[in-house]
C-alpha positions as YAML, in Angstrom:
chain: A
units: angstrom
residues:
- id: 1
  name: MET
  ca: [-17.42, -129.88, 51.74]
- id: 2
  name: LYS
  ca: [-20.96, -130.90, 51.63]
- id: 3
  name: SER
  ca: [-20.43, -133.99, 53.90]
- id: 4
  name: GLU
  ca: [-21.41, -133.91, 57.51]
- id: 5
  name: ASN
  ca: [-18.02, -135.16, 58.47]
- id: 6
  name: CYS
  ca: [-15.97, -132.44, 56.60]
- id: 7
  name: ALA
  ca: [-13.97, -130.22, 58.91]
- id: 8
  name: LEU
  ca: [-12.37, -128.27, 56.16]
- id: 9
  name: THR
  ca: [-12.18, -124.54, 57.05]
- id: 10
  name: SER
  ca: [-9.69, -123.19, 54.62]
- id: 11
  name: LEU
  ca: [-9.02, -123.93, 50.96]
- id: 12
  name: ASN
  ca: [-6.22, -122.55, 48.86]
- id: 13
  name: LEU
  ca: [-6.81, -123.15, 45.16]
- id: 14
  name: CYS
  ca: [-4.24, -120.47, 43.94]
- id: 15
  name: GLY
  ca: [-3.10, -121.01, 40.27]
- id: 16
  name: ASN
  ca: [-5.07, -124.27, 39.70]
- id: 17
  name: GLY
  ca: [-6.80, -123.07, 36.53]
- id: 18
  name: ILE
  ca: [-10.23, -123.13, 38.20]
- id: 19
  name: THR
  ca: [-12.84, -122.09, 35.69]
- id: 20
  name: ASP
  ca: [-16.43, -120.78, 36.11]
- id: 21
  name: GLN
  ca: [-17.63, -124.46, 36.17]
- id: 22
  name: GLY
  ca: [-15.37, -125.17, 39.07]
- id: 23
  name: VAL
  ca: [-16.41, -121.95, 40.82]
- id: 24
  name: GLU
  ca: [-19.85, -123.09, 40.44]
- id: 25
  name: SER
  ca: [-19.32, -126.45, 41.96]
- id: 26
  name: LEU
  ca: [-17.50, -124.76, 44.94]
- id: 27
  name: SER
  ca: [-20.39, -122.28, 45.21]
- id: 28
  name: GLU
  ca: [-22.95, -125.03, 45.58]
- id: 29
  name: ALA
  ca: [-20.78, -126.58, 48.32]
- id: 30
  name: LEU
  ca: [-20.68, -123.28, 50.19]
- id: 31
  name: LYS
  ca: [-24.47, -123.24, 50.25]
- id: 32
  name: SER
  ca: [-24.49, -126.59, 52.02]
- id: 33
  name: LYS
  ca: [-25.49, -126.45, 55.69]
- id: 34
  name: ASN
  ca: [-22.57, -128.81, 56.32]
- id: 35
  name: CYS
  ca: [-19.85, -126.64, 54.71]
- id: 36
  name: LYS
  ca: [-17.57, -125.08, 57.35]
- id: 37
  name: LEU
  ca: [-15.27, -123.33, 54.91]
- id: 38
  name: SER
  ca: [-14.36, -119.78, 56.11]
- id: 39
  name: SER
  ca: [-11.49, -118.84, 53.97]
- id: 40
  name: LEU
  ca: [-11.25, -119.44, 50.09]
- id: 41
  name: ASP
  ca: [-8.38, -118.48, 48.01]
- id: 42
  name: LEU
  ca: [-8.98, -118.33, 44.27]
- id: 43
  name: HIS
  ca: [-6.40, -116.06, 43.09]
- id: 44
  name: VAL
  ca: [-4.64, -116.55, 39.63]
- id: 45
  name: ASN
  ca: [-7.45, -118.79, 38.10]
- id: 46
  name: LYS
  ca: [-9.54, -118.62, 35.02]
- id: 47
  name: LYS
  ca: [-12.88, -117.40, 36.46]
- id: 48
  name: THR
  ca: [-14.91, -114.73, 34.83]
- id: 49
  name: GLN
  ca: [-17.64, -112.56, 36.23]
- id: 50
  name: GLN
  ca: [-19.94, -115.58, 35.82]
- id: 51
  name: GLY
  ca: [-17.88, -117.47, 38.46]
- id: 52
  name: VAL
  ca: [-18.03, -114.28, 40.78]
- id: 53
  name: GLU
  ca: [-21.72, -114.14, 40.36]
- id: 54
  name: TYR
  ca: [-21.92, -117.95, 41.57]
- id: 55
  name: LEU
  ca: [-19.70, -117.00, 44.52]
- id: 56
  name: SER
  ca: [-21.95, -114.03, 45.34]
- id: 57
  name: GLU
  ca: [-25.12, -116.10, 45.27]
- id: 58
  name: ALA
  ca: [-23.46, -118.48, 47.72]
- id: 59
  name: LEU
  ca: [-22.44, -115.45, 49.89]
- id: 60
  name: ASN
  ca: [-26.08, -114.36, 50.02]
- id: 61
  name: ARG
  ca: [-27.22, -117.73, 51.63]
- id: 62
  name: GLY
  ca: [-27.53, -118.12, 55.35]
- id: 63
  name: ASN
  ca: [-25.53, -121.46, 55.37]
- id: 64
  name: CYS
  ca: [-22.41, -119.86, 53.86]
- id: 65
  name: GLU
  ca: [-19.71, -119.39, 56.44]
- id: 66
  name: LEU
  ca: [-17.14, -117.78, 54.32]
- id: 67
  name: THR
  ca: [-15.44, -114.73, 55.96]
- id: 68
  name: SER
  ca: [-12.34, -114.45, 53.60]
- id: 69
  name: LEU
  ca: [-12.30, -114.49, 49.93]
- id: 70
  name: ASN
  ca: [-9.27, -113.84, 47.74]
- id: 71
  name: LEU
  ca: [-10.05, -113.19, 44.03]
- id: 72
  name: CYS
  ca: [-6.78, -111.50, 43.10]
- id: 73
  name: TYR
  ca: [-5.31, -111.57, 39.64]
- id: 74
  name: ASN
  ca: [-8.45, -112.73, 37.72]
- id: 75
  name: GLU
  ca: [-8.85, -109.83, 35.28]
- id: 76
  name: ARG
  ca: [-12.15, -110.56, 33.50]
- id: 77
  name: ILE
  ca: [-14.51, -110.06, 36.35]
- id: 78
  name: TYR
  ca: [-15.51, -106.48, 35.72]
- id: 79
  name: LYS
  ca: [-19.22, -106.78, 36.51]
- id: 80
  name: GLY
  ca: [-18.30, -109.27, 39.26]
- id: 81
  name: VAL
  ca: [-17.63, -106.38, 41.52]
- id: 82
  name: GLU
  ca: [-21.33, -105.43, 41.36]
- id: 83
  name: TYR
  ca: [-22.40, -108.96, 42.26]
- id: 84
  name: LEU
  ca: [-20.08, -108.84, 45.16]
- id: 85
  name: SER
  ca: [-21.20, -105.51, 46.31]
- id: 86
  name: ASP
  ca: [-24.76, -106.75, 46.34]
- id: 87
  name: ALA
  ca: [-23.68, -109.92, 48.24]
- id: 88
  name: LEU
  ca: [-21.93, -107.64, 50.81]
- id: 89
  name: LYS
  ca: [-25.34, -105.88, 51.49]
- id: 90
  name: SER
  ca: [-26.95, -109.21, 52.37]
- id: 91
  name: GLU
  ca: [-27.79, -109.83, 56.07]
- id: 92
  name: ASN
  ca: [-26.55, -113.42, 55.31]
- id: 93
  name: CYS
  ca: [-22.98, -112.42, 54.05]
- id: 94
  name: LYS
  ca: [-20.38, -113.09, 56.73]
- id: 95
  name: LEU
  ca: [-17.44, -111.78, 54.63]
- id: 96
  name: THR
  ca: [-14.84, -109.73, 56.58]
- id: 97
  name: SER
  ca: [-11.99, -109.84, 54.16]
- id: 98
  name: LEU
  ca: [-11.98, -109.35, 50.43]
- id: 99
  name: CYS
  ca: [-8.98, -109.36, 48.10]
- id: 100
  name: LEU
  ca: [-9.34, -107.65, 44.64]
- id: 101
  name: HIS
  ca: [-5.68, -107.10, 43.65]
- id: 102
  name: ALA
  ca: [-4.71, -106.31, 40.07]
- id: 103
  name: TYR
  ca: [-8.18, -105.26, 38.59]
- id: 104
  name: GLU
  ca: [-9.14, -102.51, 36.44]
- id: 105
  name: ILE
  ca: [-12.22, -101.15, 38.30]
- id: 106
  name: THR
  ca: [-14.20, -98.52, 36.67]
- id: 107
  name: TYR
  ca: [-15.65, -95.60, 38.64]
- id: 108
  name: GLN
  ca: [-19.17, -97.19, 38.43]
- id: 109
  name: ARG
  ca: [-17.82, -100.37, 39.94]
- id: 110
  name: VAL
  ca: [-16.14, -98.38, 42.77]
- id: 111
  name: GLU
  ca: [-19.50, -96.57, 43.32]
- id: 112
  name: TYR
  ca: [-21.21, -100.06, 43.80]
- id: 113
  name: LEU
  ca: [-18.65, -101.16, 46.32]
- id: 114
  name: SER
  ca: [-18.67, -97.82, 48.09]
- id: 115
  name: ASP
  ca: [-22.47, -97.99, 48.45]
- id: 116
  name: ALA
  ca: [-22.20, -101.42, 49.94]
- id: 117
  name: LEU
  ca: [-19.55, -100.39, 52.30]
- id: 118
  name: LYS
  ca: [-21.79, -97.61, 53.62]
- id: 119
  name: SER
  ca: [-24.52, -100.12, 54.56]
- id: 120
  name: GLU
  ca: [-25.09, -100.81, 58.23]
- id: 121
  name: ILE
  ca: [-25.08, -104.54, 57.79]
- id: 122
  name: VAL
  ca: [-21.88, -104.96, 55.79]
- id: 123
  name: ASN
  ca: [-19.22, -106.87, 57.94]
- id: 124
  name: LEU
  ca: [-16.32, -106.24, 55.79]
- id: 125
  name: LEU
  ca: [-13.21, -105.16, 57.73]
- id: 126
  name: HIS
  ca: [-10.42, -105.55, 55.25]
- id: 127
  name: CYS
  ca: [-10.48, -104.86, 51.44]
- id: 128
  name: ALA
  ca: [-7.38, -105.03, 49.50]
- id: 129
  name: PHE
  ca: [-6.79, -103.31, 46.05]
- id: 130
  name: MET
  ca: [-3.01, -103.71, 45.39]
- id: 131
  name: ARG
  ca: [-2.04, -103.11, 41.86]
- id: 132
  name: THR
  ca: [-5.61, -102.15, 41.06]
- id: 133
  name: LYS
  ca: [-6.12, -99.47, 38.42]
- id: 134
  name: ILE
  ca: [-8.70, -96.97, 39.93]
- id: 135
  name: SER
  ca: [-8.90, -93.34, 38.84]
- id: 136
  name: ASP
  ca: [-8.31, -90.45, 40.98]
- id: 137
  name: GLN
  ca: [-12.14, -89.74, 41.09]
- id: 138
  name: SER
  ca: [-12.80, -93.32, 42.26]
- id: 139
  name: ALA
  ca: [-10.00, -92.90, 44.86]
- id: 140
  name: GLU
  ca: [-11.85, -89.84, 46.17]
- id: 141
  name: HIS
  ca: [-15.09, -91.61, 46.27]
- id: 142
  name: LEU
  ca: [-13.59, -94.45, 48.21]
- id: 143
  name: SER
  ca: [-11.98, -91.89, 50.62]
- id: 144
  name: GLY
  ca: [-15.49, -90.42, 51.26]
- id: 145
  name: THR
  ca: [-16.82, -93.85, 51.84]
- id: 146
  name: LEU
  ca: [-14.13, -94.47, 54.53]
- id: 147
  name: LYS
  ca: [-15.46, -91.35, 56.43]
- id: 148
  name: SER
  ca: [-19.03, -92.67, 56.42]
- id: 149
  name: LYS
  ca: [-20.18, -93.59, 59.95]
- id: 150
  name: ASN
  ca: [-21.52, -97.03, 58.80]
- id: 151
  name: CYS
  ca: [-18.18, -98.08, 57.11]
- id: 152
  name: ARG
  ca: [-16.47, -100.64, 59.25]
- id: 153
  name: LEU
  ca: [-13.23, -100.95, 57.19]
- id: 154
  name: ILE
  ca: [-10.20, -100.92, 59.47]
- id: 155
  name: LEU
  ca: [-7.77, -101.84, 56.74]
- id: 156
  name: VAL
  ca: [-7.64, -100.91, 53.11]
- id: 157
  name: THR
  ca: [-4.62, -101.89, 51.24]
- id: 158
  name: SER
  ca: [-3.90, -100.25, 47.95]
- id: 159
  name: GLY
  ca: [-1.07, -99.10, 45.85]
...
């Protein structure tokens, strides 16, 4: 993915047992000016919040072309939502689709994500929360975010 000749734009690594070390390597490649990857599917792997931090650092870089990120069914990334929220607020982040199915997201994490979604520079259009455990209070907070004039989300999937 770092090679000048690499034309890879989509990578599905679903269920491959990718750990934080593997995510770190992927994140380093995403930072390369030659990387053209726009879609990355890492659902059902073994990454933790450290792996999500690596991805978030890559999303903050101007060279990262990633527009779609699937992190579904990776249960141990609680603080990772904060890292992703910070990345979303970066002018360099091009992410338009984020999938966070099957997480237990605390109210505090929903607040982080909501604050990011209210930012004028956030490009996110689709955010998926299927089988995600969020409280009624969190759902109300998200609902308020969707009414914000700066929130660009056109599709929120939950249930």
